[in-house]
C-alpha positions as CSV (number, residue, x, y, z in Angstrom):
1,X,302.8,64.1,-89.4
2,X,303.5,67.0,-91.9
3,X,307.2,67.8,-91.3
4,X,306.2,71.7,-91.8
5,X,303.7,70.7,-88.4
6,X,307.2,68.9,-87.1
7,X,309.1,71.7,-86.9
8,X,306.8,74.4,-85.9
9,X,305.8,71.8,-82.6
10,X,309.4,71.3,-82.3
11,X,310.3,75.3,-82.3
12,X,307.2,75.5,-79.6
13,X,308.6,73.4,-77.3
14,X,311.6,74.6,-77.5
15,X,310.2,78.5,-77.1
16,X,308.3,77.2,-74.1
17,X,311.3,75.8,-72.9
18,X,313.9,78.8,-72.7
19,X,311.2,81.1,-71.7
20,X,310.7,78.5,-68.5
21,X,313.7,78.5,-68.7
22,X,314.5,82.3,-67.9
23,X,311.8,82.2,-65.6
24,X,313.2,79.5,-63.1
25,X,316.6,81.5,-63.5
26,X,314.9,84.6,-62.5
27,X,313.2,83.2,-59.4
28,X,317.0,81.5,-58.2
29,X,318.8,85.0,-58.8
30,X,315.0,86.8,-56.9
31,X,313.8,84.2,-54.9
32,X,315.1,83.8,-51.2
33,X,318.2,82.7,-51.2
34,X,317.0,79.3,-49.3
35,X,315.6,78.5,-52.2
36,X,317.5,78.4,-54.7
37,X,319.1,75.2,-55.9
38,X,323.0,74.6,-56.1
39,X,324.9,71.6,-58.0
40,X,328.2,72.0,-55.8
41,X,329.7,73.9,-58.8
42,X,330.9,77.1,-56.8
43,X,328.8,80.7,-58.0
44,X,330.4,81.1,-60.9
45,X,329.5,77.1,-62.1
46,X,325.7,77.2,-61.3
47,X,325.9,80.8,-63.1
48,X,327.4,79.9,-65.9
49,X,325.9,76.3,-66.0
50,X,322.4,78.1,-65.9
51,X,323.1,80.6,-68.8
52,X,324.5,77.9,-71.1
53,X,321.4,76.8,-70.7
54,X,318.8,79.5,-71.4
55,X,321.3,80.5,-73.9
56,X,321.3,76.7,-75.8
57,X,317.5,77.0,-75.7
58,X,317.1,80.2,-77.2
59,X,319.5,80.0,-79.9
60,X,317.7,76.8,-81.0
61,X,314.7,78.2,-80.9
62,X,314.6,81.9,-82.0
63,X,316.9,81.0,-85.2
64,X,316.7,84.4,-86.9
65,X,318.0,87.6,-85.9
66,X,320.6,85.4,-83.4
67,X,322.9,89.6,-83.1
68,X,319.2,90.7,-81.6
69,X,318.7,87.8,-79.8
70,X,322.0,87.9,-78.3
71,X,322.5,91.5,-77.2
72,X,318.4,91.9,-75.4
73,X,319.9,89.0,-73.3
74,X,323.1,90.1,-72.1
75,X,320.6,93.3,-71.6
76,X,318.2,91.2,-69.9
77,X,320.8,89.8,-67.8
78,X,322.3,93.4,-66.4
79,X,318.6,93.4,-65.5
80,X,318.6,90.8,-63.6
81,X,321.7,91.5,-62.0
82,X,320.7,94.7,-61.0
83,X,317.1,94.8,-59.9
84,X,319.2,91.9,-56.9
85,X,319.6,95.4,-55.6
86,X,316.2,95.4,-54.3
87,X,316.5,91.0,-53.3
88,X,316.6,91.0,-50.0
89,X,319.9,89.0,-49.7
90,X,321.0,89.6,-52.4
91,X,323.7,91.4,-53.8
92,X,324.7,92.5,-57.2
93,X,328.7,91.9,-58.6
94,X,330.0,93.0,-62.1
95,X,331.7,89.4,-62.3
96,X,328.2,87.7,-62.1
97,X,327.5,90.4,-65.0
98,X,330.4,88.9,-67.0
99,X,330.1,85.3,-66.1
100,X,326.2,84.5,-66.9
101,X,326.4,87.0,-70.5
102,X,329.8,85.4,-71.3
103,X,327.9,82.3,-70.9
104,X,324.2,83.5,-72.2
105,X,326.5,84.1,-75.2
106,X,328.5,80.4,-75.9
107,X,325.5,78.7,-75.9
108,X,323.3,81.6,-78.0
109,X,326.5,80.4,-80.0
110,X,327.0,76.4,-79.8
111,X,323.2,77.0,-80.7
112,X,324.0,78.6,-84.2
113,X,326.9,75.9,-85.1
114,X,324.7,73.0,-84.2
115,X,321.6,75.0,-86.2
116,X,324.7,75.2,-88.9
117,X,325.8,72.0,-89.3
118,X,322.0,70.4,-89.4
119,X,321.5,73.0,-92.6
120,X,324.6,71.3,-94.4
121,X,323.4,67.9,-93.4
122,X,319.9,69.2,-94.7
123,X,321.9,70.2,-97.6
124,X,323.8,67.2,-98.1
125,X,321.7,65.3,-98.4
126,X,319.2,66.9,-100.6
127,X,322.3,67.0,-102.7
128,X,322.5,63.1,-102.7
129,X,319.3,62.4,-103.3
């Protein structure tokens, strides 16, 4: 398989996964509390896990303009938190916003680190050939 086609397919899969995760977390945040999955990590732990995964997925899917992706992520997390004011059985908390935004940024940073390591490895392999 052509390398460019493989990269394109992988990027498409990563983008789809990132948006599916974002949709799932948005539903879990704004939907009925009884439908929210619980993993026994406590509220902050569950929030952190969800948003680290989202940050990682978006960071791997959208490798250019990482600073813009980070800013958009933080703003959208704030919007989702504010929307809870109108969701029955939900409450907006500043602590949740902080945990979610920091976790997403950690996920984005891990993705950037992974990408940098892959790029370094590719350069080293190209120079060795």
